[in-house]
N, C-alpha and C positions, 0 to 999 in steps of 0.2 A: 526291241524286246525280244529276249530268247524265248522260243516256243517250248513250252513244258513238255516233258515226256509223256506220251500217252500209252495206254495198255489196251491192246486188241482192239485197233480201230474197226468200226463197222463200215463196210464198203457198201455204198448205195449207187444206184444208177438213175439216170433221168427216164423220163417216160419215152414213148416210141419216137416222139419228135426229137429228143436229146440223146438218141442212142449213138455211142461212139465216143462221148466225152470223157473227162476224167471223173472218176468217182469223188463222192463227198465223204470225207472221213471225219468224224466227230469222236472226240475223247470220251471215254466211259469213266475216267477218274474224276473225282469231285474237284471243284474249283479251288476250295480252301486248301487243298493238298499241294497246290502249285505256287504258294506264296514264296517259299524258299527259293525257287528257280527264278521267280520274278525280281526278288530282292538282289539275287547275285548278278543277273543281268544288268540292273541298274548301277550296281557298284562298278561293274566292268565299264560301263559307258562313261562313268565320272572319273576314271582313273587317268592321272595325268600322264601324257606321254612327251618324252623329251627327245629331241634329235640332236646328233653331234654338230658343232660349229665347224665352218670350214677353216682351213689354216689362213691365219693373218700374217701379211708380210711384215717384217721387222726392219727397223732402219740399220744401216751399216756405217762404219767409220767413213767410207767413201762418200756418201750422202752427206754427212756432217761437215766433211770437208769442202765439198761444193758449196754448202750452204754458209760455211765461215768465209769462203772466197768472196761470195756475193755480198755479205754483211761487210767485209773489209772494203770492197769496191764502193759500196754505198757511203761507208765512213769517210773514204777519201774525197768523194764528190762533196758530202756535206762539209768537209774541212776546207776545201777549195772555196766554197761559197762563203764560209765564214771568214776567210782570209780576206776575200774581196770586200765583203761588208765591212771588215776592220779597216781596210785601206780607205774606203769611202769615208768612214767615220773619222779617221786620222786626218783627212784633207779638210773635212768640215771643222774639226777641232782647230787646225791651223789657221783657217779663215777666221774663226771666231777669235782667236788669240790676237790676229793681226787687226782685227776690229777692235778688240779690246785696247791694244796698244794704241791705236789711232784715237780711240775715245780718251784713253789716259792722257796723251799728249794734248788733245783738245782741251780736256780738264785743266791741265797745268797752264795752258795759254789763257783759259778763263780766269784762273786764279790771279795770273799776273795783271790781266786787265782789270780784274775786280780790285786788287790792291792799288792800282793807278787811279782808278775811278771812284773809290770809296767815298771821298769826300765831295766829289761833284755832284753825285746824284743818289739820294736815298732809295729812290724807286728801283734804280738799277741794282742796288746792294740787295734789296729784298727779292728781286727776281734772281739775282745770282745765288742767294742762299737757297732758295726754292729748287733752283737748278742743281745745286750741290746735293740737296737731299734726294733728288730723283736719281741722279747718277749713282749715289751711294747705294741705293735700293737695287738699281740695276746691276751694280758690281757684286752685291751680295747674291743676287740671283744667278749671276754668271759663275760666282764662285761655287754656289750649290750645283749648278749643271756640271762645272769641271769636276767637282767631287764625284758626281754620279757616273760621269765619263770614266773616270779613273778607276772606280769600282767595277764598271762594265768591263774595262780594259783588263783588269786583274783577273775577273771571271773567264774572260776569253782565253787569256794566257793559261789559266788552270785547265780549261777545256782542251786547249791545244796539247798540253803536256799529258792529259789522260789519253787523247787520240794517239799521240806518239807512242806512249807506253802500250797501247793497244796494239798498234802496228808492229812494235818490236817483239810482242808476244808471238804474233802469227808469222814473224820473219822466218822462222825455222821452216815452216811449210813452202814458203816462197823459194828459200835455198834448195829444199829438197826437189822441188819441181823444176828449178833451173838446171840442177845437177843431172835429173833424168833427161831433159831435153839435150843437154850437152853429150851425155853417153849415148843417146839414141840418134839415129840417122833419119827416123821416119818423122820427127817432128822438128818444125822450124823454131817455135816459140812455145811459151807455157800456155798461151791462149789455144793454140792447135791441140795440145795435149788435153786440155779441159774439154774442148769441143769433141775430141775423139772419145773420151771417157763418157760424156753425156750422151753421145750417140749410142755407144755400146750398152749403156745402162737402159736407155729407152728401148733399144731393140730387144735386150734381155727380157725387160718387164713385159713388153708386147708378146714375145714369144711364150713366156710362161703364162700369160693370160690366155692366149690362144690355145696352148696345150691344155690348160685346165678346163677351158670352155669345151674343147674337143672331146676331152676324156669324160666330162659331164654328159655331154650330148650322146657319146657312145655307150656309156653306162645306162643312161636313161632309155636309149633305144633298145639296148640288149634286155634290159628289165621288161620293157613294154613288150618286146617280141616273146619273150619266155611266158609272160602273163598272158598274152593274146593266145599263144599256142596251148598253153595249159587250159585256158578258158574253153578254147574250141574243142580240145580233146575231151574235156569232160562234158561239153554240151553235145558232142557227137555220141559219146557213150551213152548219155541220158536219153538222147533221141532214139538211139537203136534200142534201148531198154523199153522206152515208152511205146515205141512201134510194136515190139514183141507183146508188151503187155495189153496194148490196145486190140492187137489182133486176136489174142487169147480171150479177152473180155467180149469182144465182138462176136467170137463164135459161142461162147456161153450164154451172152445176153440173148441171142436170137432164139436159143433152145428154152430159155427160162424167163421169158419176158414177164409172164404173170407172176412168177415167184418174187422177181425184183420188184414189181410194182406194190405187191403186198408189203414187201420188205421196206420200201420207201414210205408207205403209209405208217407203218410202225415206228419208222425212224422219226418221221414228223411229229407223231404223238409223243415219242420219247423226248424229242427236243423241246416240245411245248411243256412237258412235265418238268424237265430240268430247268427250263427258263422260269417256270412258276416256282420251283424249288429255291433257284437263286434269288428271285424277288423276295420270297418268304424269308431267306437267310438275310437278306439286306434289311428288310423291314425289322427282323428280330434284333440285328446288331444295332440298328438305329435306336429302337425302343429301349434296349439295354443301356446303350450309351447315354440316352436322355435320362434314364431312371438313375445311373451312376451320377450324372451331373446335377440331377435333382436332390439326390442323397448328399452330396457333397456341398450343395448350395452354390453351385457355379454356372455360368451360362454356357451354352453349347457354341464352341468355337469351330468344330469340324463341319464342313460341308456335308450334307445328307448324301450326296452321291459318292463321297470319299469313304467308301467302306473299309479300305485297307487301313487308313489311320484310326478309324474307330476301332477296329479289332485290335490294332496295337495299343490304343488307350485302354480297352477292356482288359487285355492281357496284363498290362502294366498294373490295374488296378486290382485284378485278381492276385498278382504277385505281392502287392502292398498289403492285401487282405490276409494273405498267408503269413505274412511277417507279423501282422497284428495279432492274428490267432496265436502264433508261436510265442510272441512277447506275453500275451494274456495268460497262456498256460504256464509259462515260466513264473509269472507273478502269482498265479493261484498256488502252484507248487511251493513257492517261497513263503506265501501267507499260511499255507498249511502247516509248514515246517516250523515257523515262528509263532503259530497260534495267534496271529493278529487278525483283527476284523478285516475283511476284504472291503476295500474302498471302492465306491462307485464312480470316482472321479477318473477319468482316463489320464495316462501319463503323458508327459510332454512329448516323448518319442513317438508314441501311438498317433498323437494328433498330427505330428509332422508327416508321419507316413500316410495318413488318411487324407491330409489336405493337399498331398502332392509335392 
């Protein structure tokens, strides 16, 4: 809180035991005149303070190129894995086809045996029919699996084509890097060029970070040194001034001890009177606030110790009453001009102003 300005402070001294200490300074200005300075200090404390953001590094085409290279390498690895899986599935499919052919051959042999022994044994015929039905179901299941595998094969071919297209899109960068390696004697292959770039990029980022950190540390140290130097200079000046003032006060106090003792007693009496007056003002504000709330038919919502809010509320009520009086005068003049009887009912605008 900002200390309000005071007019002609009264300097007092301690008793003989406290001689040589700083004097007590009490304001002669009434407390209610310092409300404006108090509100301005509160508003200053609530003011939002914004600080500038540090510079944020941005991405570069070189880093995007390295990222694309890494994604291309990962895509190649995934393509090789997919091809190996496709080869394994193809072998499994060929094995199943061989098994299916063998089963088909066995089925034909069973049909031949069935036509040879149809008349010999009815039981064998029934068993053969059941076997044919079972084999038919197995054949359907195998056909369904073959259809699924064909669909999977087509999807894998589509994936392969997409990957090849993706690789062709980035082939330009590969050719460019190979051309750089051919024209330069420092690099043996593309990987050495990329490793060199990553090393230089890492060193650059590290140096930039170190430079920013050193500059920040230097700036903070310089600001701290300036602040400390300024504070110490002000403190030294204040101490010298206080020493001189204390020396003068000590010489005067030794010659005027009785005078200052009487002044101290007067100040104590004045302080007690000011405290009593402040208490009377607070009680008066509280009683006036209660009377206004009772007149409006409202409950007291402000704490008794919160004298500032009570005075603000009383001020607002007085402003509203002035508006009501102004409206009443206008209405009276209007009624006198129009020769209409004056109505005792308050207008809606007056009621709104009075009720807050």
